[in-house]
Backbone as CSV, one residue per row, in Angstrom:
resi,resn,N_x,N_y,N_z,CA_x,CA_y,CA_z,C_x,C_y,C_z
1,MET,53.868,-70.057,37.811,55.344,-69.123,37.137,56.287,-69.757,36.529
2,ASN,56.206,-69.742,35.403,57.201,-70.364,34.183,58.719,-70.157,34.402
3,MET,59.120,-71.119,34.169,60.853,-71.100,34.211,61.782,-69.991,33.705
4,TRP,61.155,-69.079,32.736,61.700,-67.838,32.076,61.307,-66.674,33.246
5,ILE,60.210,-66.762,33.747,59.831,-65.730,34.725,60.576,-65.836,35.863
6,THR,60.821,-67.144,36.300,61.786,-67.409,37.693,63.115,-67.222,37.271
7,LEU,63.778,-67.429,36.377,65.075,-67.337,36.155,65.376,-65.476,36.075
8,ALA,64.426,-64.943,35.489,64.420,-63.530,35.095,64.438,-63.079,36.709
9,LEU,63.328,-63.574,37.631,63.576,-62.728,38.840,64.783,-63.064,39.628
10,LEU,65.721,-64.340,39.663,66.644,-64.692,40.197,67.918,-64.129,39.573
11,ALA,67.751,-63.763,38.473,68.888,-62.930,37.812,69.204,-61.818,38.572
12,PRO,70.728,-61.296,38.641,70.830,-60.201,39.442,70.967,-58.761,38.532
13,LEU,70.296,-57.786,38.971,70.193,-56.505,38.438,71.559,-56.183,37.720
14,GLN,71.474,-55.792,36.237,72.787,-55.274,35.481,72.825,-53.880,35.613
15,THR,73.646,-53.230,36.290,73.808,-51.700,36.448,75.437,-51.613,35.656
16,PRO,75.404,-50.181,35.051,76.316,-49.701,34.280,77.649,-49.693,35.081
17,GLN,78.977,-50.151,34.975,79.845,-50.137,35.262,80.266,-48.689,35.915
18,ASP,80.921,-48.502,37.014,81.111,-46.979,37.560,82.365,-46.063,36.594
19,PRO,82.409,-45.663,35.820,83.254,-44.998,34.826,84.975,-45.074,35.587
20,ALA,84.699,-44.634,36.842,85.955,-44.652,37.536,86.863,-45.998,37.539
21,LEU,86.010,-46.960,37.731,86.454,-48.325,38.018,86.722,-48.977,36.326
22,ALA,86.018,-48.399,35.676,86.204,-48.852,34.184,87.505,-48.373,33.505
23,ARG,87.942,-46.933,33.931,89.184,-46.433,33.683,90.138,-47.083,34.199
24,LEU,90.370,-47.233,35.235,91.300,-48.170,35.857,91.725,-49.658,35.526
25,GLU,90.569,-50.079,35.429,90.756,-51.538,34.978,91.213,-51.977,33.467
26,SER,90.434,-50.630,32.443,91.082,-50.558,31.211,92.231,-49.774,30.871
27,SER,93.050,-49.239,32.147,94.430,-48.345,31.766,95.412,-49.002,31.424
28,PRO,96.342,-48.636,30.441,97.357,-49.074,29.942,98.692,-49.081,30.786
29,ARG,98.308,-47.876,31.700,99.473,-47.506,32.554,99.678,-48.173,33.836
30,HIS,101.131,-48.258,34.284,101.503,-48.810,35.537,101.274,-48.545,36.504
31,HIS,100.294,-49.094,37.454,99.839,-49.033,38.608,100.321,-49.511,39.575
32,GLU,100.670,-49.194,41.116,101.623,-49.774,41.912,100.929,-49.200,43.388
33,TRP,101.067,-50.377,44.049,100.474,-49.878,45.795,101.765,-49.948,46.186
34,VAL,102.308,-48.876,47.191,103.289,-48.835,48.064,102.634,-48.570,49.475
35,GLU,103.588,-49.009,50.592,103.479,-48.524,52.072,104.747,-47.758,52.430
36,LEU,104.631,-46.702,53.066,105.323,-45.908,53.541,105.337,-46.167,54.950
37,GLU,106.661,-45.923,55.394,106.753,-46.216,56.644,107.314,-44.972,57.691
38,ARG,106.451,-44.803,58.530,107.058,-43.581,59.167,107.234,-43.755,60.669
39,GLY,107.930,-44.412,61.180,108.097,-44.958,62.434,107.309,-46.215,62.415
40,ALA,106.402,-46.171,63.466,105.522,-47.264,63.420,104.293,-47.186,62.602
41,ARG,104.007,-45.862,61.706,102.895,-45.683,60.932,103.312,-45.936,59.642
42,LYS,102.133,-46.702,59.038,102.313,-47.179,57.369,101.385,-46.565,56.712
43,VAL,101.693,-46.022,55.608,100.768,-45.335,54.874,100.697,-45.598,53.577
44,LYS,99.380,-46.294,53.365,99.313,-46.776,52.049,98.993,-45.748,50.816
45,SER,99.538,-46.050,49.836,99.389,-45.226,48.728,99.591,-45.814,47.538
46,PHE,98.677,-45.239,46.406,98.455,-45.555,44.986,99.036,-44.785,44.181
47,VAL,100.020,-45.320,43.191,101.020,-44.685,42.278,100.993,-44.875,40.969
48,VAL,100.792,-44.291,40.094,100.657,-44.446,38.846,101.450,-43.662,37.921
49,PHE,102.230,-44.397,36.810,103.484,-43.781,36.174,102.969,-43.626,34.527
50,PRO,103.358,-42.427,34.114,102.973,-42.453,32.672,103.901,-43.077,31.833
51,GLU,103.282,-43.120,30.700,104.384,-43.655,29.750,104.992,-42.779,28.676
52,VAL,105.694,-42.448,29.156,106.853,-41.094,28.661,108.376,-41.636,28.723
53,LYS,109.179,-40.871,28.088,110.549,-41.262,27.919,111.250,-40.304,28.989
54,ALA,111.047,-39.258,29.114,111.552,-38.567,29.886,111.173,-38.573,31.310
55,LYS,112.145,-37.929,32.527,111.773,-37.989,33.532,110.579,-36.509,33.576
56,VAL,109.729,-36.407,34.785,108.766,-35.626,34.715,108.265,-35.245,35.928
57,PRO,107.674,-34.118,36.368,107.074,-33.833,37.641,106.056,-34.650,38.264
58,ALA,106.174,-34.585,39.135,105.171,-35.696,40.180,103.741,-34.588,40.882
59,VAL,102.845,-35.454,40.971,101.596,-34.732,41.659,100.947,-35.835,42.809
60,LEU,101.035,-35.200,44.054,100.384,-35.609,45.199,99.060,-35.512,45.193
61,VAL,98.291,-36.378,45.107,96.724,-36.185,45.195,95.884,-36.726,46.192
62,ILE,95.680,-35.222,46.929,94.901,-35.520,48.116,93.194,-35.697,48.058
63,HIS,92.821,-37.123,48.628,91.485,-37.608,48.183,90.545,-36.229,49.199
64,GLU,88.912,-36.299,48.694,88.158,-35.950,49.454,87.760,-36.381,50.623
65,ASN,86.599,-35.969,51.254,86.274,-36.540,52.518,85.834,-37.878,52.907
66,LYS,85.958,-38.279,51.681,85.272,-39.938,51.436,86.381,-41.076,51.433
67,GLY,87.840,-40.466,51.508,88.823,-41.259,51.733,89.381,-41.595,50.108
68,LEU,90.349,-42.360,50.167,90.778,-42.889,48.872,89.997,-43.660,47.919
69,THR,89.134,-43.358,47.140,88.273,-43.990,46.437,88.368,-44.358,45.152
70,ASP,87.887,-45.047,44.019,88.222,-45.253,42.923,88.266,-44.152,42.030
71,TRP,87.272,-43.253,42.470,87.482,-41.784,41.586,88.714,-41.177,41.684
72,VAL,89.103,-41.155,42.974,90.365,-40.436,43.577,91.584,-41.149,42.352
73,ARG,91.786,-42.492,42.637,92.436,-43.224,42.023,92.213,-42.908,40.597
74,SER,91.507,-42.627,39.910,90.970,-42.531,38.370,91.592,-41.092,37.915
75,VAL,91.473,-40.206,39.073,92.030,-38.949,38.934,93.608,-39.320,38.391
76,ALA,94.456,-39.803,39.359,95.709,-40.272,39.391,95.967,-40.721,38.045
77,ASP,95.302,-41.614,37.624,95.480,-42.320,36.233,95.247,-41.402,35.228
78,GLN,94.591,-40.367,35.184,94.380,-39.290,34.225,95.477,-38.418,34.400
79,LEU,96.008,-38.051,35.385,97.305,-37.300,35.311,98.275,-37.984,34.690
80,ALA,98.468,-39.205,35.048,99.645,-40.142,34.366,99.252,-40.127,32.887
81,GLU,98.328,-40.031,32.491,97.710,-40.055,30.942,98.234,-38.937,30.308
82,ALA,98.025,-37.655,31.232,98.505,-36.512,30.545,100.328,-36.205,30.934
83,GLY,101.024,-37.418,31.585,102.253,-37.258,31.265,103.170,-37.066,32.635
84,TYR,102.567,-37.280,33.732,103.014,-36.982,35.393,103.267,-38.311,36.069
85,VAL,103.835,-38.507,37.085,103.876,-39.515,37.837,102.578,-38.775,38.875
86,ALA,101.865,-39.799,39.291,100.950,-39.384,40.149,100.707,-40.381,41.526
87,LEU,100.835,-39.656,42.544,100.804,-40.463,44.280,99.680,-39.997,44.720
88,ALA,98.947,-41.025,45.204,97.692,-41.107,45.957,97.516,-41.734,47.254
89,PRO,97.530,-40.920,48.304,97.955,-41.568,49.611,96.676,-41.663,50.338
90,ASP,96.390,-42.772,50.967,95.246,-43.079,51.884,95.411,-42.310,52.998
91,LEU,94.933,-41.430,53.365,95.253,-40.683,54.508,94.612,-41.292,55.738
92,LEU,93.830,-42.231,55.740,92.922,-42.918,56.261,93.829,-44.278,57.001
93,SER,94.949,-44.378,56.407,95.746,-45.653,56.659,95.785,-45.803,58.229
94,GLY,95.431,-46.596,58.684,95.502,-47.144,60.025,94.138,-46.743,61.021
95,ALA,93.456,-46.012,60.351,92.313,-45.119,61.109,91.291,-45.886,60.906
96,GLY,90.953,-47.174,60.339,89.953,-47.950,59.959,89.783,-49.001,61.177
97,PRO,88.763,-49.782,61.084,88.262,-50.922,61.827,89.759,-51.976,62.028
98,ALA,90.360,-52.350,62.957,91.409,-53.412,62.953,92.663,-52.730,62.096
99,ASP,92.852,-51.376,62.328,93.726,-50.507,61.903,93.974,-50.672,60.230
100,GLY,92.825,-50.707,59.804,92.322,-50.699,58.085,92.700,-49.121,57.841
101,ASP,92.283,-49.283,56.421,92.370,-47.996,55.324,90.874,-47.520,55.116
102,THR,91.225,-47.148,54.206,89.369,-46.448,53.792,88.654,-47.658,53.353
103,GLY,89.024,-48.680,52.582,88.227,-49.578,52.362,87.618,-50.847,53.368
104,SER,88.130,-50.566,54.767,87.622,-51.318,55.866,86.269,-50.493,56.515
105,PHE,85.949,-49.411,56.221,85.076,-48.612,56.724,83.682,-49.487,56.270
106,ALA,82.614,-49.566,57.567,81.301,-49.793,56.713,80.385,-48.966,55.961
107,SER,80.955,-47.702,55.876,80.292,-46.910,55.042,81.017,-45.588,54.999
108,THR,80.591,-44.782,53.845,81.187,-43.637,53.382,81.127,-42.614,54.884
109,GLU,80.012,-42.363,55.472,79.740,-41.794,56.455,80.726,-41.864,57.890
110,ALA,81.133,-43.266,57.875,81.949,-43.822,58.770,83.147,-43.307,58.858
111,ALA,83.727,-43.538,57.278,85.098,-42.997,56.800,85.317,-41.571,56.979
112,THR,84.244,-40.608,56.777,84.070,-39.566,56.627,84.293,-39.139,58.267
113,LYS,83.757,-39.491,58.824,83.781,-39.226,60.442,85.091,-39.356,61.260
114,ALA,85.494,-40.275,60.567,87.115,-40.597,61.065,88.147,-39.853,60.199
115,LEU,87.794,-39.384,59.433,88.761,-38.284,58.466,88.838,-37.064,59.233
116,TYR,88.023,-36.450,59.781,87.794,-35.429,60.334,88.563,-35.278,61.491
117,ALA,88.678,-36.471,62.039,88.986,-36.742,63.215,90.781,-36.678,63.354
118,LEU,91.305,-36.708,62.060,92.233,-36.943,61.935,93.198,-35.528,62.376
119,ASP,94.616,-35.787,62.735,95.274,-34.947,63.566,96.240,-34.056,62.050
120,SER,95.925,-33.176,62.333,96.790,-32.379,61.041,98.347,-32.531,60.947
121,ALA,98.865,-32.481,62.127,100.221,-32.686,61.877,100.554,-33.947,61.070
122,GLN,99.906,-35.133,61.490,99.733,-36.385,61.060,99.570,-36.512,59.494
123,VAL,98.709,-35.775,59.077,98.341,-35.417,57.586,99.488,-34.873,57.035
124,LEU,100.083,-33.723,57.550,101.376,-33.332,56.850,102.364,-34.176,56.792
125,GLY,102.694,-34.905,57.835,103.640,-35.490,57.917,103.620,-36.871,56.736
126,ASP,102.494,-37.441,56.839,102.306,-38.335,55.744,102.456,-37.978,54.221
127,LEU,102.181,-36.689,53.918,102.343,-35.987,52.485,104.217,-35.447,52.511
128,ASP,104.619,-35.086,53.518,106.101,-34.901,53.556,106.673,-36.365,53.240
129,ALA,106.087,-37.376,53.709,106.648,-38.864,53.408,106.577,-39.099,51.821
130,LEU,105.616,-38.713,51.533,104.947,-39.122,50.075,105.950,-38.161,48.990
131,LEU,106.183,-37.251,49.575,106.990,-35.890,48.675,108.447,-36.708,48.436
132,ALA,108.785,-37.087,49.769,110.243,-37.734,49.667,110.379,-38.872,48.761
133,HIS,109.243,-39.756,48.674,109.094,-41.100,48.080,109.058,-40.764,46.637
134,ALA,108.278,-39.819,46.125,108.209,-39.181,44.833,109.699,-38.789,44.386
135,ARG,110.540,-38.384,45.095,111.877,-37.936,44.743,112.786,-38.881,44.230
136,THR,112.319,-39.934,45.191,113.427,-41.202,44.760,112.983,-41.937,43.607
137,LEU,111.920,-41.726,43.070,111.459,-42.432,41.826,112.376,-41.907,40.553
138,SER,112.651,-43.139,40.132,113.116,-42.637,38.623,112.587,-41.853,37.749
139,ALA,111.430,-42.102,37.714,110.863,-41.571,36.498,110.214,-40.018,36.957
140,CYS,110.626,-39.467,38.073,110.340,-38.238,38.771,111.803,-37.227,38.379
141,ASN,111.287,-36.065,38.117,112.251,-35.194,37.590,112.896,-34.031,38.963
142,GLY,112.009,-34.543,39.932,112.802,-33.835,41.448,111.320,-32.745,41.482
143,LYS,110.732,-32.247,40.619,109.533,-31.188,40.913,108.424,-32.198,41.206
144,VAL,107.895,-31.580,42.364,106.579,-32.273,42.814,105.195,-31.050,43.406
145,PHE,104.359,-31.368,42.834,103.122,-30.413,42.780,102.341,-31.164,43.899
146,VAL,101.190,-30.143,44.483,100.025,-31.130,45.127,98.581,-30.813,44.792
147,ALA,97.652,-31.261,44.783,96.244,-31.037,44.332,95.386,-32.040,45.281
148,GLY,94.245,-31.460,45.577,93.440,-32.030,46.334,91.979,-31.578,46.178
149,PHE,90.733,-32.043,46.562,89.362,-32.076,46.113,88.754,-32.003,47.788
150,CYS,88.104,-30.951,47.519,87.223,-30.860,48.757,87.997,-30.492,50.220
151,TRP,87.675,-31.612,51.052,88.640,-31.701,52.255,89.952,-31.729,51.899
152,GLY,90.316,-32.659,50.574,91.665,-32.555,50.401,92.216,-31.041,49.512
153,GLY,91.585,-30.509,49.028,91.769,-29.014,48.599,91.943,-28.119,49.656
154,GLY,91.524,-28.174,50.789,91.823,-27.524,52.080,93.337,-27.944,52.354
155,LYS,93.465,-29.077,52.838,94.680,-29.875,52.723,95.914,-29.212,51.845
156,SER,95.471,-29.396,50.346,96.507,-28.964,49.522,96.998,-27.322,49.655
157,PHE,95.878,-26.841,50.036,96.365,-25.038,50.287,97.244,-24.906,51.733
158,GLU,96.835,-25.723,52.783,97.537,-25.742,54.109,98.777,-26.590,53.942
159,TYR,98.747,-27.520,52.927,100.347,-28.149,52.851,101.200,-27.073,52.393
160,ALA,100.670,-26.253,51.359,101.712,-25.366,50.602,102.019,-24.195,51.879
161,THR,101.355,-24.178,52.753,102.188,-23.424,53.952,103.093,-24.198,54.629
162,HIS,103.477,-25.488,54.767,103.963,-26.114,55.237,105.393,-26.447,54.599
163,GLN,105.254,-27.209,53.282,106.383,-27.640,52.432,106.790,-26.637,51.939
164,GLN,108.008,-26.176,51.835,108.882,-25.192,51.168,109.343,-25.641,49.960
165,GLU,109.399,-26.743,49.468,109.686,-27.421,48.351,108.875,-27.854,47.325
166,LEU,107.553,-27.435,47.410,106.445,-27.482,46.545,106.466,-26.659,45.068
167,SER,106.498,-27.366,43.942,106.680,-26.239,43.018,105.143,-25.633,42.650
168,GLY,104.417,-26.090,43.184,102.959,-25.423,42.914,101.875,-26.358,43.838
169,ALA,100.484,-25.507,44.114,99.322,-26.158,44.775,98.199,-26.131,44.033
170,PHE,97.576,-26.968,43.797,95.877,-26.738,43.046,94.754,-27.157,44.055
171,VAL,94.091,-26.127,44.247,92.988,-26.071,45.212,91.790,-26.337,44.690
172,PHE,91.190,-27.680,44.761,89.891,-28.020,44.071,88.728,-27.592,45.212
173,TYR,88.002,-26.494,45.124,86.970,-26.176,45.972,87.386,-26.496,47.455
174,GLY,88.260,-26.125,48.029,88.670,-26.364,49.447,88.920,-25.019,50.367
175,THR,89.035,-24.742,51.464,88.915,-23.828,52.551,90.574,-23.209,52.332
176,ALA,90.674,-22.067,52.483,92.024,-21.177,52.857,92.592,-21.696,54.193
177,PRO,93.879,-21.614,54.269,94.490,-21.379,55.698,94.423,-20.138,56.086
178,LYS,94.509,-20.310,57.488,94.546,-18.469,58.523,95.348,-17.741,57.320
179,ASP,94.860,-16.394,57.465,95.899,-15.282,56.870,97.190,-15.539,57.395
180,GLU,97.319,-15.614,58.812,98.710,-15.330,59.217,99.592,-16.379,58.967
181,VAL,99.071,-17.655,58.473,100.013,-18.629,57.726,100.477,-18.538,56.154
182,LEU,99.580,-17.459,55.451,99.796,-17.412,54.296,101.473,-16.791,53.876
183,ALA,102.076,-16.271,54.752,103.253,-15.898,54.483,104.465,-16.642,54.116
184,THR,103.897,-18.014,54.770,104.866,-18.951,54.555,105.097,-19.747,53.362
185,ILE,104.344,-19.469,52.277,103.904,-20.139,51.161,105.248,-19.631,50.114
186,THR,105.814,-20.457,49.325,106.658,-20.453,48.374,106.196,-20.897,47.119
187,CYS,105.251,-21.245,46.687,104.936,-21.620,45.633,103.493,-21.033,45.110
188,PRO,103.377,-21.249,43.509,102.413,-20.839,43.321,100.923,-21.453,43.844
189,VAL,99.613,-20.921,44.073,98.451,-21.653,44.520,97.394,-21.012,43.383
190,PHE,96.971,-22.303,42.820,95.740,-22.120,41.674,94.575,-22.472,42.223
191,GLY,93.741,-22.098,42.113,92.505,-22.252,42.770,91.200,-22.734,41.801
192,PHE,90.444,-23.711,42.058,89.299,-24.189,40.829,88.098,-24.344,41.807
193,TYR,87.026,-23.297,41.608,86.117,-23.390,42.397,84.703,-23.142,41.598
194,GLY,83.370,-23.900,42.325,82.412,-23.670,41.592,81.496,-22.313,41.969
195,GLU,80.490,-21.857,41.000,80.011,-20.443,41.090,78.967,-20.809,42.433
196,ASN,78.177,-21.989,42.260,77.332,-22.345,43.251,77.666,-23.109,44.312
197,ASP,78.638,-22.629,44.988,79.104,-23.307,46.132,79.287,-22.214,47.029
198,ALA,78.262,-21.684,47.449,78.851,-20.516,48.343,79.518,-20.781,49.774
199,ARG,79.319,-21.881,50.446,80.307,-22.102,51.618,81.877,-21.939,51.544
200,ILE,82.013,-22.309,50.063,83.564,-22.263,49.861,83.909,-20.884,49.088
201,THR,83.007,-20.613,47.783,83.389,-19.446,46.946,83.128,-18.074,47.550
202,ALA,82.107,-17.919,48.564,81.965,-16.631,49.030,83.321,-16.135,49.744
203,GLY,84.337,-17.023,50.233,85.513,-16.753,51.118,86.607,-16.293,49.897
204,LEU,86.578,-16.400,48.754,87.587,-15.998,47.520,88.029,-15.001,47.842
205,GLU,87.062,-13.883,47.819,87.456,-12.343,47.485,88.689,-11.988,48.941
206,ALA,88.179,-12.288,50.102,89.309,-12.375,51.438,90.343,-12.873,51.179
207,THR,90.178,-13.973,50.668,91.501,-15.051,50.657,92.407,-14.266,49.608
208,THR,92.049,-13.990,48.287,92.759,-13.109,47.359,93.098,-11.879,47.954
209,ALA,92.554,-11.353,48.538,93.232,-10.178,49.467,94.272,-10.644,50.124
210,ALA,94.105,-11.351,51.095,95.291,-11.881,52.152,96.456,-12.212,51.102
211,MET,96.258,-12.798,50.435,97.420,-13.624,49.417,98.020,-12.348,48.623
212,LYS,97.580,-11.258,48.499,98.071,-10.550,47.605,98.829,-9.234,48.934
213,LYS,98.262,-9.566,50.190,98.639,-8.697,50.849,100.451,-9.451,51.157
214,ALA,99.919,-10.839,51.382,101.188,-11.651,52.006,102.335,-11.693,50.704
215,GLY,101.986,-11.129,49.503,103.085,-10.976,48.400,102.972,-12.448,47.494
216,LYS,101.933,-13.162,47.758,101.862,-14.406,47.204,100.956,-14.671,45.848
217,SER,101.764,-16.043,45.153,101.051,-15.798,43.683,99.857,-16.958,43.999
218,TYR,98.344,-16.354,43.593,97.445,-16.972,43.795,96.418,-16.752,42.705
219,ASP,95.987,-17.852,42.032,94.978,-17.687,40.524,94.239,-18.405,40.964
220,PRO,92.849,-17.803,41.387,91.808,-18.867,41.634,90.620,-18.211,40.395
221,VAL,89.832,-19.347,40.057,89.176,-19.542,38.473,87.659,-19.967,39.205
222,VAL,86.764,-19.228,39.044,85.287,-19.768,39.438,84.429,-20.223,38.359
223,TYR,83.877,-21.081,38.212,83.295,-21.900,36.968,81.573,-21.549,37.187
224,ALA,81.268,-21.086,36.329,80.032,-20.511,36.099,78.891,-21.821,36.060
225,GLY,77.954,-21.800,37.382,76.827,-22.676,37.552,77.390,-23.958,37.877
226,ALA,78.522,-23.963,38.513,79.106,-25.192,38.782,78.934,-25.302,40.338
227,GLY,78.535,-26.534,40.970,78.468,-26.549,42.475,79.337,-27.345,42.995
228,HIS,79.482,-27.664,44.327,80.583,-27.952,44.929,80.931,-29.458,44.378
229,GLY,82.406,-29.932,44.389,82.833,-31.365,43.755,82.645,-31.375,42.209
230,PHE,82.419,-30.592,41.387,82.338,-30.488,39.857,83.217,-31.378,39.422
231,LEU,84.647,-31.396,39.728,85.304,-32.232,38.889,85.011,-33.953,38.764
232,ARG,84.355,-34.377,40.041,83.686,-35.683,40.077,82.177,-35.750,39.429
233,ALA,81.490,-34.622,40.076,79.949,-34.714,39.517,80.093,-34.792,38.271
234,GLY,80.889,-33.730,37.373,80.934,-33.768,36.025,80.837,-34.702,35.192
235,GLU,81.560,-35.999,35.987,81.838,-37.148,34.903,80.885,-37.765,35.486
236,ALA,79.673,-37.773,35.756,78.384,-38.712,36.127,77.705,-38.845,34.930
237,GLY,77.068,-39.544,34.733,76.018,-39.688,33.366,74.999,-38.599,33.439
238,ASP,74.271,-38.503,34.859,73.527,-36.987,34.789,73.768,-36.057,35.318
239,ALA,75.500,-35.678,35.046,75.774,-34.608,35.143,75.222,-33.360,34.791
240,SER,74.922,-31.974,35.604,74.159,-31.167,34.858,75.221,-30.475,33.768
241,ALA,74.620,-29.772,32.617,75.621,-29.389,31.823,76.885,-28.398,32.433
242,GLU,76.414,-27.573,33.413,77.279,-26.777,33.954,78.340,-27.397,34.669
243,ASN,78.056,-28.504,35.582,79.155,-29.347,36.120,80.206,-30.097,35.012
244,ARG,79.491,-30.528,33.882,80.146,-31.140,32.954,81.164,-30.286,32.164
245,LYS,80.669,-28.844,32.070,81.632,-27.993,31.411,82.479,-27.552,32.316
246,ALA,82.250,-27.307,33.413,83.190,-26.737,34.513,84.388,-28.049,34.389
247,ARG,83.784,-29.042,34.551,84.913,-30.035,35.000,85.881,-30.325,33.571
248,ASP,85.462,-30.217,32.183,86.088,-30.198,31.151,87.352,-28.947,31.466
249,GLU,86.613,-27.965,31.474,87.703,-26.607,31.600,88.531,-26.684,32.486
250,ALA,88.144,-26.995,34.055,89.091,-27.305,34.831,90.157,-28.288,34.536
251,TRP,89.987,-29.481,33.858,91.041,-30.392,33.351,91.990,-29.797,32.440
252,LYS,91.320,-29.120,31.571,92.070,-28.584,30.744,92.885,-27.459,31.107
253,ARG,92.531,-26.322,31.829,93.234,-25.490,32.770,94.439,-26.081,33.432
254,TRP,94.049,-27.371,34.240,95.178,-27.984,35.041,95.969,-28.424,34.182
255,ARG,95.707,-29.139,33.250,96.683,-29.502,32.505,97.978,-28.951,31.618
256,GLU,96.947,-27.692,31.324,97.815,-26.522,30.803,99.038,-25.947,31.823
257,LEU,98.508,-25.825,33.076,99.479,-25.149,34.188,100.782,-26.442,34.416
258,LEU,100.225,-27.576,34.632,101.508,-28.361,34.924,102.240,-28.556,33.630
259,GLY,101.610,-28.241,32.477,102.537,-28.337,31.291,103.578,-27.420,31.085
260,HIS,103.190,-26.169,31.813,104.193,-25.009,31.784,105.308,-25.408,32.705
261,SER,105.263,-26.368,33.445,106.347,-27.069,34.317,107.377,-27.841,33.654
262,VAL,107.095,-28.060,32.281,107.639,-29.208,31.410,108.350,-28.546,30.796
263,PRO,110.200,-28.607,30.490,110.787,-28.001,29.371,110.293,-28.328,28.217
264,SER,110.359,-27.564,26.886,109.765,-28.306,25.983,111.146,-28.896,25.148
265,PRO,110.928,-29.894,24.412,111.879,-30.832,24.191,112.466,-30.044,23.085
266,LYS,114.134,-30.067,22.887,114.942,-29.359,22.367,115.191,-30.201,20.779
């Protein structure tokens, strides 16, 4: 075997950099990690600040059932790029090996299993602490929204039934709370769903009717041909045309909805 072949065999395989990580590493925006204390509990959160002059709303970003991944952090960065303070909590803080967080799990499957074992009251309390922290930031104008994806989408809807001071909730392909608690919602809820995601989308008609009966503002949009998790899947290099289109349209809609909450400069 000649030297060239030997070196080629020893060289590591070169793979394209993950687009989420690439965005985070090249972002000009200020990123920081904060650790919120709730009694003996500590919640690790990723915060991104926009490059703007005026105070702006904040968005709490609830991760998927995979935990706080680079992709979720990249969503926070994209929100900051659009002009908002974004705060993404690691709701698996303290739930991992040696009281670790998402990064301490040996596999995505292990993180997902631990996430589904979380106490709902603990999750809501963590989000309350994050909302309170958002309002202490000098860059925040006091308005706070919540958004979530998959498991986090369901939690964003649930959080709207719990927290009366939200300015709005954005539900990305998440399940709806039980009908009997919908009456406690005080903010508008906006839904983003995939047509080819029957497990979630099939329940939209009933949810729409229940929200209407409760007198609540609910605006769901179903994206043609898109599957579950299209906001993340639509970024992949091998994304289907439908997922890519849904991802682009959902981001456009999301930015426009958030933009309506910011007063026009005089």
